[in-house]
N, C-alpha and C positions, 0 to 999 in steps of 0.2 A: 504494500500500500504506500504510494508516494504522493505527496502534495508539494510540488516544487516551489510554488509561489506564495507560501504562507509567510506572514510577517514573523520575524524571529521569536517574538514572545508567544505567538500561537503555536509555532513549531515546537517550542520548548514545552508548552503545556501539553501538546499532543504526545510528545515523547514521555513525559511524566505519567500521563494517563495510561499510555501503552504499558509502561513498566508496572504501574500499580495493578492494572487488570491481570497481567500475566504472572506477576510475582506474589500478589496478595489475594486477589478475588477468585481466580480459578481454583485455587486449592480449597476454597470455602464453599464451592458449589455443592448443593445437595445431590443425592443420587438421582439419575434420570427419572423424571416423573414426580419428584418430591418438591416441596416448597421450602423456601428460605424462612427459618424461624426468626422471631422478633429479636432474640438475643444476638444471633449472628448478624442480622441486619444492623442493629445498633453498633455493634463492634466494627463492622465494615464502614459504616458512615463516619464513625469517629476516626478511623484510620484514613479515610479519604480527606477529611478536614485537615488532619495532620500532614498529609502529603500535598495539600494545596490543590486538589483536583475536585473538590466537592462543589455541587450546584453550578456547573459551568455556564448555564444559560441565565441564571438568576442575576439581577442587578447587583452591583457591588455594595450598594447601601443596605442590602438584605443578606450580605455574607457570601454572595456568589462571585463568579468570575466575570459576569457581564459581557459575554461574547456577543458580537454582532452576528446576525443570521448567516452571513456569508462564510462564517468560520465555525458554524455548528457541526457540519458534516464530518470533518476529520476527527473531531473529539467524540461525537456520538458513535461513529463507527468503531473507534477504539473501545468505547464503553460497551457497545453491543457485542464485542468479541466474546463476552461471557453473557449468558442469559440473565445473570444477576448483576452484571456490571452497572446497568442504568439505575438499579435500586441503590447500589452502594454509592453512586455518585449523585443521587437525588435528581435524576433527569428521566424518570420513568413515567409512562402514562398511568393514570390520567393526571397525576400531579403536575407533570411538566407543562401540559397544555393549560391547566387551570392557573398555574403560576404566571404563564405568559399573558393570559387574558386579564387576570387580576392586576398585573402591573400596568396594563394599558388602560383599563376602564374603571377600576375600583377607586373609591374615595380614599382620602388619606386615612380616615378612621378604619375603613374596611381593610386597607393594606396592613395596618398595625394589628388588626384582630385576626385576619385570615392569612395574608400573604407571608408575614414575618415568621410565624411558627411553621408554616408549610415549607418555606425556603430553608429553614433551619433543620428540617427533618423531624421536628417535634410532633407533628401530626401528619396524617394522610388525608386525602380528599377523594370525592367522587363527583361524577357529572351525571345528572338525571335527565336524560333525553329520551332514550328508547322506551317504547311502551308495548304491552301486549296488543296483538291484532284486535281491532282495526286501528290502533293508535299509531303514533309516530315510530317509524323505523327508518328505512331508506328515504321515505317521503316525509320530511318534517312538517309539511302542511297538514298532515293527519293528526297533529298534536291534539290530545284529548284532556290532558291534565289542565285544570282551570285554577285561576286565582281571582277572587272577588274582593272588592274593597270592604274593609271593616273599620271600626273606630280605632284610629291610630295605626292601621296596618292592613294586612291582607290575610285571607284564609285560603289555603291551597288544598285542593282535593285531587287525587289522581293515583295512578298505579304505573310505576316504572318497572322495567326489567332490563337485564344485562347492564346493571348499574355497576360498572367496573370499579373495584376497590372499595365497595360500600361496607363490607364487614370490617369493623375496626376503624373506619374513617372518622375524622373529627367534624367534618361538615360536608354538605353536598351543594353543588350549584344546580338548582332545579329550574327547568324550563317549563313554563306554564302559559296557557292562553289567557289573555286579559282583555276586558272590554275597553272601549274608548272612554277614558275618564280624564277630567281636568285638562283637556286639551291634548292629551296623548292619544295616539291612534290605537284602534283595535289591533291586536297582534299577539306576539309572544313576548314574555318578560322573563328575565333571569332573576332568581332569588337565591340569596345565601342562607342556607338553613342548617343550623347546628344539629348534629345527629343526636344530641341530648334533648331536642325538642320533643315534647310528648305527642305531637301530631305526626311524627315520622317514625316508621318502623321498618327494619330490615326483614324481609320475608324469606320465601323459600330460596334455597341455593339452586343455582343452575350449574350442573357439572359439565364442564367443557374439557376439551383435550389439552388446552394450554394451561400452564402453571406459573408463568412468570409474573403476572399481575397480582400483587398482594391484595387480599380482600375479596377475591373472586368476582363473580358477575351475578349477584343475586337480584331477586325482586325487591322493590322498595314501595312501601305503601304510605300515602299521605292522606290523612283523614282529619278534617277540621284543623289543619296545621296552621296555626297563627304565627305570623312573623310581622315585626314592626316595619314601619316605612323605610327605615335605614337598611333593611335587608335587600332592597332592590339593588341589583347590580347594573350599573349604567342607567338608562332611562326606560321608563315604562313603554312597552309596545315595540321596542327595538331589539328584542332578543334574537331574532333570526339574523339581523345584521351583525350583532356581536358574535353569534355562533360562527360566522365566516372568519372573524378575527382569530378565533381559536382553531377552527378546523383546518384551514389551509396549512399553517405551520405545523399543527399536530400531525396531519397526514404525512408531512415531509419528515418529521423527526422519527415517526415509525419507520419510514423507508431507510433512514440513516442507521437506526439501531439494528434493524433486521439485516441490512447489508453487512454490518459488522459480523453478525452471526453467520451469514453466508460465507464470509471469508474464513471464519473458523472451520466450518464444515469442509470448505475447499482445501484448507491446509491439512485437515485430517485425511482427506482422500489422497492428496499428493504424497503425504508421508507414507501412507499405506501402499500406494502404487509404486513407490520407489524401492520398497524393501520386500514386498511379497512377490514371489516368483511363480510364473505360470508358463507352461510349455517351453521351459528352458531359459526363461529370462524374466526380468522384472515386469510387472504389469504395465508400467508406464512406457514400455517399449512396444506395446501392442497397439495396432491401429485403432481398434474399437475403443480402448481406454483413452487413447490420445484424442479421439473425437469427443468423448465425454468431457475431458479436461478442457479442451479448447472451447467448447460450447459454454462451459461455466465461466471461463475467463471473459468471453464475450458478454455474457449476461451481467457479470460483475462490473465490467468497464462501462457498458451502456447505462446501467443503473446509476453508477457514480456520476456520469456525465449529465444525466437528466436531473439528478438531485441538485447538482451545482447550478444548472440553468434555472431551476425552479427557485432555489434560494436567492439567486441574484434578482429574479423578477419580484419575489416577495419583498425584497428590500427596495427596489426602484419603482415598482408598480404593483401594489398589493392586489388589485383586482385581477390583473393578468396573471400574477403569481398564484392566486387562489385557483384560477382556471387551470393553470399548468400543473398544479398539485394533484388534480384528478388524473392527468396523464401519468405523472410520476407514481402515484399510488397504484394504478393498474399495472403499469410496467414492472415496478419493483416488487410488488407482492407476488406476481407470477414468476418473475425471474429468480427471486430469492428461493422460492419453493423448488424451482427446477434445479438450482445449484445444490441444495440440500439433498434432493432426490437423487441426483447423479452421484453425490458422495456416498449415499447409501448403496447404490448399485456397484460402485467401485469397490466398496468394502465387503460386499457379498453378505454372507450370513451374519457376520458380526455387525453389519450395518443396521440390521433389524433387531438386534439384541440390545440388552441394557449394558453390555460390555463396552460399547461406545455410546456417546450421547446423541448420535445422529437421528435415531427414531424419535427421541423427544424433541429435537429441533424441528422435525417435520410437524409434530403436533403444535409446536409454538407458532410456526409461521403460517400454517394452513388457515387459521381463522382470519388472518389479515386480509384475505380476499373478500371477507364479509364485513369485518369491523370497519368503522369510519366510512360507511356507505359501501354497499356491495359493488364489485367491479362491474356488474351489468348496469347498475344505476349510473356509475361514472361514465361508462361507454355511451349510454344514452345521452348524458349531458355533453360529453365531448363531441358527439356527432351533431347534436343540435347547435352547439356553438360554431362548429365548422360550417354547417349549412347556412346559418344566419350570417356569419361573417362573409362568406362568398356572395350571398345574395345582396348584402349591403354594398360590397365592392362593385358588383355589376350595376346596381342602381346608381352608384356614384360615378359611373362612366367606364369601368373596366370592360374590356371586350368580352362578350359572352362566347364561350368556347365549346358549348355542348352540342351544336348542330353538325351533323355529318355533311360533307361537301362531296358531291358525286362528280367524277370526271375531271378533277383538277388535281394536279400534283402539288405537294407542299404540305407543311404541317398546319395545324389549326391553333 
């Protein structure tokens, strides 16, 4: 993994992160399929603070490294080389996305109450968006959780599911539909809800194949959940707009972390192929294995390139960057899975056993094609934007090129 144009201080942070993950974190990984316990998590986070690699994306005033978005990828890829690396460095979903959004739109008091302890690793958080059918999933417009005005605040009622990180979280950012009130439009609003609130309850667990997100993906029930006016995050009725502030960068950081894990899987496969012999020579001398290795290199490098392009766009043109994050999410989620799957194939029977961590890596990366919006939904949005963009260009004077010309040489 090479990043030749990094500023010296970022290159040095990347190298320290690399050493920390490989010398400290990997040895603390639970057995494949297991979860990192709280004691180990606290110990690793304390060690990360001591090593100066903790909370790389968090602003410096809250104890982080304050990295600009164009420098996120080399650090998060190093963190993602271990499935517990992002937890150790406090840059794991959903906390990382929540911290990013809180820093951008929370009030000073909200930052002190929620962002500061989250940035320090003292609490975890969750994000309440997804709901049981027919509620919001890949289509946020289907949101059914509601919040209505009450004396001095709001009463929230609804049912969430796949609320990642909810078990043991300190607070939840809840998305609810609100009516037009006090000049604010009808729409969705985000609320900061303490998990100690008597109106919120963690419900049934949802057992998924992935294990890296602490706190699972359970149901969450909100029943007559009263929150004060100062629990509104941002402005009333603008929740969907704020969701884009969170989701574009959050999709991309998922790509970065999982790309780091793909590199780990690829390294395992390369090591295996160099020393295991088959038909009189090492596996990596065989054409079929070389094809698998080459295809994985191509998937890693193209993913790396699209991540960098998207990060640059999110910095210079957030709207265009958010659109490009859909392209990055689809490409990277599928490319990363292919890399891990090829590594399993190269390692043969051991690849599907718990003697190597590859089978668990498959379980970790497979849900990414569903989480943060299914790839099918993103493809639909990508195609609509492409069609609309071309139509607008033609209407603005671009030559229409879709008609066939009969009996004349030359291109169209």
